[in-house]
C-alpha atoms as one frame of an Amber mdcrd trajectory, in Angstrom:
protein
  -2.786 123.011 -72.129  -5.100 120.013 -72.901  -8.079 122.590 -73.155  -6.229
 124.858 -75.575  -6.065 121.857 -77.812  -9.519 121.292 -77.544 -10.392 124.683
 -79.015 -11.715 125.275 -82.043 -10.174 127.732 -84.635 -10.542 131.444 -82.979
 -11.190 129.848 -79.962  -9.757 132.038 -76.632  -8.719 131.413 -73.312  -8.259
 133.465 -70.358  -5.762 133.063 -67.320  -9.117 133.870 -65.184 -10.128 129.965
 -66.333  -7.268 128.162 -64.501  -7.332 129.985 -61.421  -8.396 126.858 -59.768
  -5.373 125.138 -60.780  -2.922 127.613 -59.037  -2.194 131.495 -57.711  -2.771
 133.834 -60.294   0.858 134.851 -60.629   1.343 130.889 -61.527  -1.600 130.802
 -64.133   0.223 134.348 -65.717   3.616 132.577 -65.391   2.185 129.695 -67.491
   0.405 131.294 -70.176   3.697 133.206 -70.344   6.112 130.447 -71.265   3.215
 129.245 -73.583   3.394 132.095 -75.254   7.122 131.933 -75.557   7.178 128.462
 -76.715   4.794 129.344 -79.717   1.684 127.289 -78.088  -0.420 130.491 -77.315
  -0.914 133.836 -79.195  -1.401 136.716 -77.014  -4.415 138.355 -77.967  -5.303
 141.234 -76.262  -4.624 141.729 -72.357  -6.124 138.350 -70.768  -7.059 137.035
 -73.839  -5.269 134.073 -75.576  -5.725 131.984 -79.018  -4.077 128.714 -79.904
  -2.226 129.279 -83.137  -3.057 127.052 -86.137  -0.405 124.578 -87.335  -0.115
 123.382 -90.727   1.746 122.154 -93.446   3.580 125.918 -93.722   3.864 126.536
 -90.171   1.840 128.117 -87.951  -0.548 131.253 -88.504  -3.186 133.105 -86.220
  -6.826 131.930 -86.328  -8.966 134.102 -88.589  -9.676 137.254 -87.032 -13.514
 136.589 -88.072 -13.150 133.319 -85.692 -11.515 135.377 -82.748 -13.900 138.228
 -82.928 -17.148 135.852 -82.656 -15.448 133.771 -79.669 -14.564 136.989 -77.966
 -18.312 138.498 -78.487 -19.389 134.960 -77.186 -17.208 134.995 -73.926 -17.757
 138.603 -73.181 -21.186 138.937 -74.380 -20.787 141.740 -76.131 -22.398 142.712
 -79.659 -19.526 143.064 -82.360 -20.302 143.403 -85.815 -18.260 144.933 -89.022
 -17.373 148.446 -89.184 -19.782 150.567 -91.494 -16.711 150.324 -94.146 -16.685
 146.392 -94.802 -20.563 146.655 -94.331 -20.726 149.306 -97.384 -17.979 146.934
 -99.357 -20.129 143.895 -99.000 -23.750 145.477 -99.266 -21.971 146.659-102.856
 -22.250 150.022-102.159 -18.291 151.186-102.334 -15.708 149.108-104.501 -13.645
 150.720-101.701 -11.916 147.689 -99.471 -10.797 148.673 -96.226  -6.794 148.264
 -95.355  -7.588 148.121 -91.891  -9.523 145.313 -90.034 -12.354 147.295 -87.696
 -15.431 145.916 -85.678 -17.725 147.780 -83.716 -18.597 146.808 -80.377 -21.277
 147.500 -77.072 -17.758 146.947 -75.054 -14.934 148.836 -75.009 -12.547 150.153
 -77.600  -9.333 148.080 -77.588  -6.669 146.429 -79.871  -6.196 143.079 -80.576
  -3.242 141.378 -81.947  -2.881 138.509 -84.713   0.329 137.825 -85.201   1.266
 140.657 -86.935  -2.041 141.985 -87.895  -3.401 144.328 -85.428  -7.495 144.468
 -85.255  -9.577 147.395 -83.848 -12.596 146.775 -81.860 -14.219 150.594 -81.429
 -17.412 151.022 -78.922 -20.096 152.327 -80.978 -23.324 154.031 -79.868 -26.343
 151.563 -79.560 -28.317 152.673 -82.490 -25.589 151.150 -84.727 -25.652 148.009
 -83.086 -29.447 147.665 -82.744 -30.274 145.632 -85.928 -27.310 143.284 -85.302
 -25.193 141.315 -87.773 -27.653 140.846 -90.461 -28.010 142.898 -93.668 -30.241
 145.251 -92.384 -27.876 146.255 -89.318 -25.409 146.105 -91.914 -27.092 148.824
 -93.826 -27.494 151.006 -91.164 -23.724 150.554 -90.614 -23.245 151.147 -93.936
 -24.904 154.435 -94.376 -23.587 155.883 -91.165 -20.099 155.283 -92.923 -21.112
 156.978 -96.246 -22.948 160.038 -94.290 -25.903 162.050 -95.506 -24.026 162.966
 -98.598 -24.477 159.846-100.154 -27.778 158.542 -98.193 -30.306 159.003-101.097
 -28.644 156.996-103.675 -27.327 154.262-101.584 -31.029 153.475-100.558 -32.541
 153.134-103.411 -29.779 150.398-103.974 -30.404 148.997-100.799 -34.233 149.083
-101.684 -33.882 146.727-104.422 -30.649 144.510-102.981 -31.737 143.863 -99.520
 -34.365 141.226 -99.282 -38.017 142.461 -98.405 -38.130 141.488 -94.616 -34.660
 143.112 -93.911 -35.796 145.989 -96.109 -38.991 146.337 -93.638 -36.488 146.018
 -90.617 -34.421 148.840 -91.754 -37.793 150.882 -92.385 -39.136 149.801 -89.015
 -35.712 150.863 -87.206 -36.215 154.754 -88.174 -37.252 155.955 -84.806 -33.232
 155.055 -83.378 -31.703 155.925 -86.373 -29.996 159.646 -86.785 -32.619 162.146
 -87.957 -30.842 162.319 -91.219 -30.946 159.177 -91.861 -34.192 158.298 -90.671
 -35.588 161.180 -92.866 -34.053 159.445 -96.245 -35.178 156.258 -95.275 -38.787
 157.325 -94.702 -38.496 158.677 -97.805 -37.306 155.943 -99.928 -39.568 153.659
 -97.987 -42.523 155.820 -99.049 -41.309 155.392-102.947 -43.142 151.917-102.866
């Protein structure tokens, strides 16, 4: 438990980190008892987090921090879903109801208190430009689809920093043909 107290908000623990202290069954039992006592939250199979204590009681850590810690621990790429990216880039006013992230790893559900977070496996091209604005633009365009790509690209061309726009335009070869064609058309407009 000392190691858990030293974690920053969103830090995650795995029973595998404690196998030097006892058998797998004993470590699992200890984690189970800590969850029942409210000292740990079971986020997913084999992944636990420390609840945040405040003056109004304890709460689950923020989903963004949990996702970031899990990505660092597993070495996966994890980024916001296209609906969230489209909202953040101002391409839609819709706010996603569910928290969904895309990953290079396997699809899984995380539980943070009463909130369920879906982490979905995504194709490599959706993750190629990372979590920056150009990568968010790719995921937003994929979510919006071919019908809205033209007007969305006009908006992105004027709002994205020029270095991000160039990164998006340079990545056309890795993108689906409908998206690559639309980006090429917008890039040729200057």
